[in-house]
C-alpha positions in Angstrom: 0.0 0.0 0.0 1.4 3.4 -0.9 2.7 5.5 2.0 0.3 8.1 3.3 -2.4 7.0 0.9 -5.2 9.6 1.0 -8.0 7.2 0.2 -7.1 5.0 3.1 -6.8 8.1 5.3 -10.2 9.4 4.4 -11.9 6.0 4.8 -10.1 5.4 8.2 -11.6 8.7 9.5 -15.1 7.5 9.0 -17.1 5.3 11.4 -18.3 1.8 10.5 -21.9 3.1 10.0 -20.5 5.6 7.4 -18.3 3.0 5.7 -21.1 0.5 5.2 -23.1 2.6 2.6 -19.9 3.0 0.6 -19.2 -0.7 0.7 -22.8 -1.9 0.1 -24.8 0.9 -1.7 -22.1 2.6 -3.8 -19.7 -0.3 -4.6 -22.4 -2.9 -4.6 -20.5 -5.3 -2.3 -22.1 -8.1 -0.2 -23.0 -6.7 3.2 -22.3 -10.2 4.7 -18.9 -10.6 3.0 -16.9 -12.6 5.6 -13.6 -10.7 5.1 -15.5 -7.4 5.6 -17.7 -8.3 8.5 -15.2 -10.5 10.5 -12.3 -8.2 10.1 -11.1 -5.2 12.1 -12.0 -1.6 11.3 -8.8 -1.2 9.4 -9.5 -4.5 7.6 -12.8 -3.1 6.4 -11.1 0.0 5.2 -8.7 -2.2 3.2 -11.6 -4.2 1.8 -13.2 -1.0 0.5 -9.9 0.4 -0.9 -9.2 -2.9 -2.7 -12.7 -3.2 -4.2 -12.9 0.5 -5.1 -9.6 0.4 -6.9 -10.3 -2.9 -8.6 -13.7 -1.6 -10.0 -12.1 1.6 -11.2 -9.1 -0.2 -12.6 -11.4 -1.8 -15.2 -11.6 1.6 -16.9 -7.8 1.7 -17.1 -7.1 -1.7 -18.7 -5.9 -2.9 -15.3 -2.6 -1.2 -15.6 -2.3 -1.3 -11.8 -1.9 -4.8 -10.6 -1.7 -4.7 -6.9 -4.7 -4.2 -4.6 -3.9 -0.6 -3.5 -1.7 0.6 -6.3 -4.1 2.7 -8.3 -3.5 6.3 -7.1 -6.4 8.2 -5.5 -5.5 11.2 -7.6 -6.1 9.1 -10.8 -9.5 8.1 -9.5 -10.3 11.7 -8.7 -9.2 13.0 -12.1 -11.4 10.4 -13.8 -14.4 11.2 -11.7 -13.9 15.0 -12.3 -13.6 14.4 -16.0 -16.9 12.4 -16.0 -18.7 15.1 -14.0 -17.3 17.9 -16.1 -20.1 19.9 -17.9 -21.1 18.5 -21.2 -19.5 21.2 -23.3 -16.1 21.7 -24.9 -13.6 20.9 -23.6 -15.3 17.7 -22.4 -12.8 17.0 -19.6 -10.8 18.9 -17.0 -7.3 20.0 -17.3 -6.1 17.9 -14.4 -3.1 15.6 -15.0 -1.3 13.1 -12.8 1.9 15.0 -13.3 0.5 18.4 -12.4 0.8 20.3 -9.1 -2.9 20.0 -8.2 -3.3 18.3 -4.9 -5.8 15.6 -4.2 -7.6 17.9 -1.9 -7.9 20.6 -4.6 -9.5 18.1 -7.0 -11.8 16.9 -4.3 -13.0 20.5 -3.8 -13.7 20.8 -7.5 -15.7 17.6 -7.5 -17.9 18.9 -4.7 -18.5 22.1 -6.7 -19.4 20.1 -9.7 -21.9 18.1 -7.7 -23.5 21.3 -6.4 -23.6 22.7 -10.0 -25.3 19.5 -11.3 -27.9 19.8 -8.5 -28.6 23.4 -9.4 -29.0 22.6 -13.1 -31.3 19.6 -12.4 -33.4 21.7 -9.9 -33.7 24.5 -12.5 -35.0 22.0 -15.1 -37.8 20.8 -12.9 -41.2 22.3 -13.4 -42.7 24.3 -10.5 -45.1 21.4 -9.9 -42.2 18.9 -9.7 -40.2 21.2 -7.4 -43.2 21.4 -5.1 -43.6 17.6 -5.2 -39.9 17.0 -4.4 -40.0 19.6 -1.6 -43.1 18.0 0.0 -41.6 14.5 -0.2 -38.3 15.5 1.3 -40.1 17.5 4.0 -42.3 14.5 5.1 -39.4 12.2 5.1 -37.1 14.6 6.8 -39.5 15.4 9.7 -40.2 11.6 10.1 -36.5 11.0 10.3 -35.9 13.9 12.7 -38.6 12.4 14.9 -37.0 9.0 14.8 -33.8 10.6 16.0 -35.5 11.8 19.1 -36.2 15.5 18.5 -37.8 17.1 21.5 -39.8 20.2 20.5 -39.3 22.2 23.7 -42.1 24.4 22.5 -40.4 25.3 19.2 -42.5 25.2 16.1 -41.2 23.2 13.3 -40.1 25.0 10.1 -40.6 22.9 7.1 -38.6 22.2 3.9 -40.3 24.3 1.3 -39.7 25.0 -2.3 -38.2 28.3 -1.3 -35.9 26.9 1.4 -34.8 24.0 -0.7 -34.2 26.2 -3.7 -32.2 28.6 -1.6 -30.1 25.8 -0.2 -29.4 24.4 -3.6 -28.6 27.8 -5.0 -26.1 28.5 -2.2 -24.5 25.1 -2.8 -25.6 22.1 -0.7 -22.0 21.2 0.1 -19.7 24.1 -1.0 -22.1 26.9 0.2 -23.3 25.3 3.4 -26.8 24.9 1.9 -27.3 21.6 3.7 -26.3 23.1 7.0 -28.9 25.9 6.6 -31.6 23.5 5.6 -30.9 21.1 8.5 -30.7 23.8 11.1 -33.8 25.6 9.8 -36.0 22.6 9.4 -37.8 21.3 12.4 -35.9 23.7 14.7 -33.4 20.9 15.2 -30.8 22.8 17.3 -33.5 24.3 19.5 -35.1 20.9 19.6 -32.2 19.2 21.2 -30.6 17.1 18.5 -26.9 16.5 19.1 -24.3 17.3 16.5 -24.0 13.7 15.3 -27.7 13.5 14.5 -27.5 16.8 12.7 -24.7 15.4 10.6 -26.7 12.3 9.9 -29.6 14.3 8.7 -27.4 16.5 6.6 -25.7 13.6 4.9 -29.1 11.9 4.4 -30.4 15.0 2.6 -27.3 15.2 0.3 -27.6 11.4 -0.5 -31.3 11.9 -1.1 -30.5 14.5 -3.7 -27.7 12.7 -5.5 -30.3 11.2 -7.8 -31.6 14.5 -8.9 -28.8 14.9 -11.4 -28.0 11.2 -11.8 -31.5 10.3 -13.0 -33.2 8.6 -10.0 -36.9 9.1 -9.5 -36.6 10.5 -6.0 -40.1 12.0 -5.9 -41.6 8.5 -6.2 -39.8 6.6 -3.5 -37.6 6.6 -0.4 -38.4 7.3 3.2 -37.0 7.8 6.6 -34.6 5.1 7.7 -34.9 3.2 10.9 -32.5 4.6 13.5 -30.4 2.3 15.5 -27.1 4.0 15.5 -26.9 3.4 11.8 -26.3 6.1 9.2 -29.4 7.3 7.5 -29.7 6.2 3.9 -32.4 5.4 1.3 -32.7 2.4 -0.9 -29.6 2.1 -3.1 -31.8 1.5 -6.2 -33.3 4.9 -5.7 -30.2 6.8 -4.8 -27.4 5.5 -7.0 -29.1 5.3 -10.4 -26.4 6.7 -12.8 -27.1 8.5 -16.0 -26.8 6.6 -19.3 -23.3 8.0 -20.1 -21.7 6.3 -17.1 -20.0 2.9 -17.6 -20.7 0.1 -15.1 -17.5 1.1 -13.2 -18.5 4.7 -13.0 -21.9 3.8 -11.6 -20.0 2.6 -8.6 -17.0 4.9 -8.3 -18.7 8.2 -8.8 -21.3 7.6 -6.1 -18.6 6.2 -3.8 -16.5 9.3 -4.4 -19.4 11.7 -3.8 -20.5 9.8 -0.7 -17.0 9.8 0.8 -16.3 13.5 0.0 -19.7 14.6 1.2 -19.3 12.8 4.5 -16.1 14.6 5.2 -17.3 18.0 4.0 -20.4 17.7 6.2 -18.4 16.4 9.1 -16.3 19.6 8.8 -19.3 21.9 8.7 -21.1 20.2 11.6 -18.1 19.6 13.8 -18.6 22.8 15.8 -22.4 22.5 16.4 -23.2 21.9 20.0 -26.5 21.5 21.8 
């Protein structure tokens, strides 16, 4: 394994409940895989790294032969190129040999994600925007209740077309739009939710909107997840439906990348929230 491998570092910083959606929902691996389930936390990280790089390696004619040899920067560049706007030039200027750090490319990918969400939101009719906002609001409030929100006399403020549109316009990830939505909806901070639950709700909301630009019919399905210390998620079939231009490998590696980077960005934003 390469020294100071950033993918390993990013994965190692997450909890098991955060790793599982990457392993199962994004990469499509068996949740009961013996090596994954029976191993240590670091063993699970290695399982994810090995599978992630193997899947992505298929797009590169398997030039990288060992389990953890494929550079994280190479994966990031490929994901950024795939998410680049569909206009000339059709890829980014990132190169393996350039001076761009992995962190810099990660930031660009998050901005691209926010841009895709904005574009997809703008293409929805007012009726579809209202339908999506109402669906998210119902699921969000049910999920907040499942996390144990105590009202303490505070009236709940709902996710509306206006608030959702404002959060998307600001940037769900790069403009703290998710933070604003989660704090504003259901008066969560006043209601007594601890920072970890706020983070879970924030990540749930971002995951829920992944499919807006990837083609999933989010309005039709989904729902609040049962809470038992597990990370909030929605059915993988609804969340991770990739658009027709993605190869089989990218249907796994793009969602995995977005999920990993979103988790870390929201962790950073929610880290200082205290009840």
